[in-house]
C-alpha positions in Angstrom: 1.1 6.5 -28.3 -1.4 8.1 -25.9 -4.1 5.7 -27.1 -2.0 2.9 -25.5 -2.6 4.2 -22.0 -5.7 6.4 -22.3 -8.1 3.8 -20.8 -5.7 2.4 -18.1 -7.2 2.6 -14.6 -5.9 4.8 -11.8 -5.5 1.9 -9.4 -2.8 -0.4 -8.1 -1.9 -3.3 -10.3 0.4 -4.9 -12.9 0.9 -3.8 -16.4 2.0 -6.1 -19.3 3.6 -4.6 -22.4 3.4 -6.6 -25.6 4.7 -6.2 -29.2 3.0 -6.6 -32.5 3.2 -10.4 -32.3 1.5 -10.5 -28.9 4.8 -11.4 -27.2 5.3 -10.1 -23.7 8.1 -7.6 -23.6 7.9 -6.3 -20.0 5.9 -6.7 -16.8 5.8 -4.1 -14.1 3.9 -3.1 -11.0 2.4 0.2 -10.0 0.4 1.8 -7.2 -1.1 4.1 -9.8 -1.2 2.2 -13.1 -2.1 5.1 -15.4 0.5 7.4 -14.0 3.2 4.7 -14.1 2.5 3.5 -17.6 2.1 7.1 -19.1 5.5 8.0 -17.7 7.2 5.7 -20.3 5.9 7.8 -23.1 6.6 11.3 -22.0 9.1 13.1 -24.1 11.9 15.3 -22.6 12.3 19.0 -23.3 14.2 19.7 -26.5 17.1 21.0 -24.5 17.8 17.6 -23.1 17.6 15.6 -26.4 21.3 15.7 -26.9 22.0 13.8 -23.7 23.7 10.5 -24.3 22.0 7.4 -23.1 23.7 4.5 -21.6 23.4 0.8 -22.5 20.5 0.3 -20.1 18.7 3.4 -21.3 19.0 2.5 -24.9 17.4 -0.9 -24.1 14.4 0.8 -22.6 14.1 3.2 -25.6 14.0 0.1 -27.8 11.4 -1.5 -25.7 9.1 1.5 -25.8 9.5 1.6 -29.6 8.2 -2.0 -29.8 5.1 -1.7 -27.6 1.8 -2.0 -29.4 -0.5 -3.2 -26.6 -0.6 -2.8 -22.8 -2.7 -5.0 -20.6 -3.3 -4.4 -16.9 -4.4 -6.6 -14.0 -5.8 -4.6 -11.1 -5.1 -5.5 -7.5 -6.5 -4.4 -4.1 -3.1 -2.8 -3.1 0.4 -2.0 -4.2 1.6 -4.8 -2.0 -0.4 -7.3 -4.0 0.7 -5.7 -7.2 4.3 -6.3 -6.2 3.6 -10.0 -5.5 1.6 -10.5 -8.7 4.5 -8.9 -10.7 6.9 -11.5 -9.3 4.6 -14.4 -10.1 4.1 -13.2 -13.7 7.8 -12.5 -14.3 8.7 -16.0 -13.1 6.0 -17.5 -15.4 6.7 -15.6 -18.6 10.4 -14.5 -18.3 9.8 -11.2 -20.3 13.1 -10.3 -22.1 13.2 -6.7 -20.9 12.8 -7.9 -17.2 15.6 -10.4 -17.3 17.7 -9.5 -20.3 21.3 -8.5 -19.5 20.7 -9.1 -15.8 22.3 -12.0 -14.0 19.6 -13.9 -12.2 22.0 -14.4 -9.3 21.4 -10.8 -8.4 17.6 -11.1 -8.1 16.0 -11.3 -4.6 13.8 -14.1 -3.5 11.6 -14.6 -0.4 11.9 -18.2 1.0 10.6 -20.2 3.9 13.1 -22.5 5.7 12.7 -26.2 6.3 12.8 -26.0 10.1 10.5 -26.9 12.9 9.5 -23.3 13.2 10.2 -22.0 9.7 11.7 -18.6 9.2 11.0 -16.1 6.4 14.2 -15.0 4.7 15.2 -12.7 1.8 18.0 -14.2 -0.3 19.9 -13.5 -3.5 19.7 -15.9 -6.4 23.3 -16.9 -5.8 22.6 -18.0 -2.3 19.4 -19.7 -3.4 21.3 -22.0 -5.7 23.8 -22.9 -3.0 21.2 -23.2 -0.3 23.6 -21.2 1.8 22.9 -18.3 4.1 25.8 -16.7 6.0 27.9 -19.5 7.6 25.0 -21.9 8.0 23.7 -24.4 5.5 19.9 -23.9 5.2 17.4 -26.0 3.3 14.8 -23.8 1.7 11.1 -24.7 1.4 8.8 -22.4 -0.6 10.5 -19.9 -2.9 8.9 -16.8 -4.2 10.3 -14.3 -6.7 12.2 -13.0 -8.4 11.8 -9.5 -7.0 13.5 -6.7 -8.8 13.4 -4.0 -6.2 15.2 -4.6 -2.9 13.5 -1.7 -1.1 10.0 -2.8 -2.3 10.3 -6.4 -1.2 11.8 -5.5 2.2 8.9 -3.1 2.7 6.5 -5.8 1.7 7.9 -8.2 4.3 7.7 -5.5 6.9 4.0 -5.0 6.2 3.2 -8.7 6.0 5.0 -9.4 9.3 2.8 -7.0 11.1 -0.2 -9.1 10.0 1.4 -12.5 10.4 4.3 -12.4 12.9 6.9 -15.1 12.2 9.9 -16.7 14.0 13.4 -15.3 13.4 15.2 -17.5 15.9 17.7 -20.0 14.4 17.3 -22.6 17.1 14.0 -23.3 18.7 13.6 -26.0 21.4 10.2 -27.5 22.0 8.9 -28.9 25.2 6.4 -31.6 26.1 3.4 -29.5 25.4 4.6 -29.0 21.8 5.3 -25.3 22.5 8.6 -23.5 22.1 10.8 -23.2 25.2 13.9 -21.2 24.2 14.4 -18.3 26.6 13.2 -17.0 29.9 12.6 -13.5 28.5 10.7 -12.5 25.3 12.7 -11.1 22.5 12.3 -7.5 21.4 10.3 -8.5 18.3 7.9 -10.4 20.5 7.4 -7.2 22.6 6.5 -5.2 19.5 4.2 -7.9 18.0 6.6 -9.1 15.2 7.5 -12.5 16.8 4.7 -15.0 17.7 6.5 -16.0 20.9 8.7 -18.8 19.7 11.3 -17.5 22.2 9.1 -18.0 25.3 6.8 -20.9 24.3 3.8 -18.8 23.5 2.8 -20.6 20.3 2.4 -24.3 19.3 3.7 -25.9 16.2 0.2 -26.3 15.0 -0.7 -22.7 15.3 2.6 -21.6 13.9 2.0 -23.8 10.9 -1.2 -21.9 10.1 0.8 -18.6 10.1 3.3 -20.0 7.6 0.5 -21.3 5.5 -1.2 -17.9 5.3 2.1 -16.2 4.4 2.7 -18.8 1.7 -0.9 -18.2 0.3 -0.3 -14.5 0.3 2.9 -14.8 -1.7 0.9 -17.0 -4.1 -1.6 -14.2 -4.7 -4.4 -16.0 -2.9 -5.5 -13.4 -0.4 -9.1 -14.5 -0.9 -8.4 -18.0 0.5 -6.7 -16.5 3.6 -9.7 -14.3 4.3 -12.1 -17.3 4.0 -9.9 -19.4 6.2 -9.6 -16.7 8.9 -13.4 -16.0 8.8 -14.0 -19.7 9.4 -11.5 -19.8 12.3 -13.0 -16.7 13.9 -16.5 -18.1 13.8 -15.3 -21.4 15.3 -13.4 -19.5 18.1 -16.5 -17.4 18.8 -18.7 -20.5 19.2 -16.1 -22.0 21.6 -16.3 -18.7 23.5 -12.6 -18.1 22.8 -13.1 -14.4 22.5 -9.5 -13.4 22.8 -8.5 -15.6 19.9 -11.5 -14.5 17.8 -10.5 -10.8 18.4 -7.0 -11.5 17.3 -8.3 -13.0 14.0 -10.6 -10.2 13.6 -7.7 -7.7 13.8 -5.8 -9.8 11.1 -8.8 -9.8 8.8 -9.1 -6.0 9.2 -5.4 -5.5 8.5 -5.7 -7.7 5.3 -8.6 -5.7 4.1 -6.9 -2.4 4.9 -3.4 -3.0 3.9 -1.4 0.1 4.7 1.2 0.2 2.0 1.7 3.9 1.6 5.5 3.3 1.8 5.3 1.0 -1.2 3.1 3.5 -2.9 5.7 6.2 -2.3 8.5 3.9 -3.5 6.7 3.3 -6.8 6.2 7.0 -7.4 9.8 7.8 -6.8 11.0 5.0 -9.1 9.2 6.4 -12.1 12.2 8.4 -13.3 14.7 5.7 -12.5 13.1 3.3 -15.0 13.4 5.9 -17.9 16.2 6.9 -20.2 18.8 9.2 -18.7 17.7 12.1 -21.0 14.3 12.0 -19.4 15.2 11.3 -15.8 14.5 14.2 -13.5 13.3 16.4 -16.4 9.9 14.9 -17.0 6.7 16.7 -16.3 5.4 13.7 -14.2 1.7 14.0 -13.4 1.2 16.1 -10.3 0.3 14.2 -7.1 -3.0 15.1 -5.5 -3.9 15.3 -1.8 -7.5 15.9 -0.7 -8.2 17.3 2.7 -11.5 16.9 4.6 -13.1 18.6 7.6 -16.5 18.8 9.3 -17.8 21.9 11.0 -20.9 22.2 13.2 -22.1 23.5 16.6 -23.5 20.6 18.7 -24.7 18.9 15.5 -26.5 21.9 14.0 -25.8 23.7 10.7 -23.5 20.8 9.9 -21.3 21.0 6.8 -18.3 19.2 5.3 -15.7 20.3 2.9 -13.0 19.0 0.6 -9.8 20.9 -0.4 -7.4 19.9 -3.0 -3.6 20.4 -3.2 -1.5 19.5 -6.3 2.2 19.4 -5.8 2.1 21.7 -2.7 -0.3 24.2 -4.4 -4.0 24.6 -3.5 -6.3 24.0 -6.4 -9.2 26.2 -5.2 -11.3 25.6 -8.3 -11.6 22.0 -7.2 -12.7 22.7 -3.6 -16.1 21.2 -2.8 -18.8 21.9 -0.1 -21.3 19.6 1.4 -24.4 20.3 3.4 -24.8 17.3 5.8 -28.2 15.6 5.0 -28.3 12.2 6.6 -26.8 12.7 10.1 -28.6 14.4 13.0 -26.9 15.5 16.2 -23.1 15.7 17.1 -21.7 12.8 15.0 -18.5 14.0 13.2 -17.5 10.5 12.0 -21.0 9.8 10.6 -20.9 13.2 8.9 -17.5 12.4 7.5 -18.7 9.1 6.1 -21.5 10.9 4.3 -19.1 13.4 2.8 -16.7 10.7 1.6 -19.5 8.6 0.1 -21.0 11.5 -1.7 -17.6 12.7 -3.0 -16.7 9.3 -4.5 -20.1 8.8 -6.1 -19.1 11.7 -8.4 -16.9 11.3 -11.4 -14.1 13.5 -10.1 -10.4 12.8 -10.4 -9.2 10.4 -7.6 -6.5 11.7 -5.1 -3.2 10.0 -4.4 -3.7 10.6 -0.6 -6.6 11.5 1.6 -6.0 13.7 4.8 -8.7 14.0 7.4 -8.8 16.6 10.0 -9.0 14.3 13.1 -7.7 11.2 14.8 -8.1 7.5 14.7 -11.9 7.6 14.6 -12.0 9.8 11.5 -9.3 7.7 9.8 -11.2 4.5 10.5 -14.5 6.0 9.3 -13.0 7.1 6.0 -11.2 3.8 5.4 -14.4 1.9 6.2 -16.4 4.0 3.7 -13.8 3.6 1.0 -13.6 -0.2 1.6 -17.4 -0.5 1.1 -17.1 1.3 -2.2 -14.1 -0.9 -3.2 -11.8 2.2 -3.5 -8.2 1.9 -2.5 -6.6 5.2 -1.5 -4.2 5.8 1.4 -5.8 7.6 4.3 -4.0 9.5 7.1 -5.3 11.9 9.8 -3.8 14.8 11.6 -4.6 15.2 15.3 -5.3 18.8 16.2 -5.6 19.0 20.0 -7.7 21.5 22.0 -5.9 24.5 20.7 -5.2 23.2 17.2 -1.5 23.3 17.8 -0.7 19.6 17.5 0.2 18.1 14.1 0.6 14.4 14.9 0.1 12.2 11.9 -2.3 9.2 12.3 -1.1 6.5 9.9 2.0 6.4 7.7 3.0 9.6 5.8 4.1 8.9 2.2 7.7 10.0 1.4 6.6 12.1 -1.5 4.7 14.7 0.5 6.2 16.8 3.3 4.8 17.2 6.8 4.6 20.9 6.2 2.4 20.4 3.2 0.1 18.2 5.1 -0.2 20.9 7.9 -1.2 23.4 5.1 -3.8 21.0 3.8 -5.2 20.4 7.2 -5.4 24.1 8.1 -6.9 25.0 4.7 -9.6 22.4 5.1 -10.4 23.8 8.5 -10.4 27.4 7.3 -12.7 26.5 4.4 -15.0 24.5 6.6 -15.4 27.2 9.2 -16.0 29.9 6.5 -18.7 27.7 4.9 -20.3 26.9 8.2 -20.6 30.6 9.2 -22.3 31.4 5.9 -24.8 28.5 6.3 -25.6 29.5 9.9 -25.9 33.2 9.0 -28.3 32.4 6.1 -30.5 30.1 8.2 -30.8 32.8 10.9 -32.7 35.0 8.5 -35.1 32.3 7.3 
């Protein structure tokens, strides 16, 4: 069975399981394709083989026994994998995705047919009735089905940060074609999740562009969104509308650096839940891997960088790496970090599930920028240290599967290893 998943990539994407006849049995999404797919074929310890499987678990056992081929489609992020999964399930209706499950219980993302459309998450039963709570709502675009409620809710949360949408039921427009619904902005507007339909801050024309981008995203057409936004940004710049151009620039950056670590964590935690009861919680699921990075120098001299590796809370010292900085002169920690990251990922070493850099926003941005140029998609977070190295603030979103305590250990170990290496280099050069 191992040959079925031996060459599967360690990236986000969708996996398609087929039988001997080439028929699609099941379609799933993963933030880490190889880990997710290989989990289906792990055998439980012999002590657990006498556990009885329920109806659902027997069905999955039967599915695994019928698999003869697995195809994958890579995506830029776990979020896009989730959306592609729903598109393919809707298109092919694989038996092991929909069998024995009432389609009324599936979740769908819809746009409403209103002046300023809302984005709603509805059950199949409500979709068929066109009813939401006590109001009769006509739906426009419909996307789904989505199997996991937690995943699709997290997806909407991420997308709304990039493209804020209206959530007000009744919006009144004034003569300037802008909304005029309240004298005070709503809470979501204050935190950047409402475009201002509550206070007349956006026109119907501009809001229509937002909805169009959301629709394109759920259709799996992120590339078209990027092209459209780049065109808009250039036009705004030529018209000297710098504030608008900057806003679009931030949207483009967010699209290219989708922070979906929560989706990534959800996928990791769901591995056991998709397996038979006899395997659940007893599997030797592949260990997660966190790599920590730090730079050490004195005013830009004797500069070095290091990488430390933790696997399931345990330091893997045999996989630590040292880097003498070669391309950066003077005090430039972010430039040095970029060099280290680039050199590290030009090597054929196992990729981590998470990168932790010792530093703040600058270091996180530098790492993400370097990874993006190399077309590598790995979550990055930082840990602010403060003047006395007593702070442990997380920069970015911490995955659920790793504790804050472990990240502090990774940060401190990277710092220790960097300082030790720096002292050796400095001492050696003193005697040259």
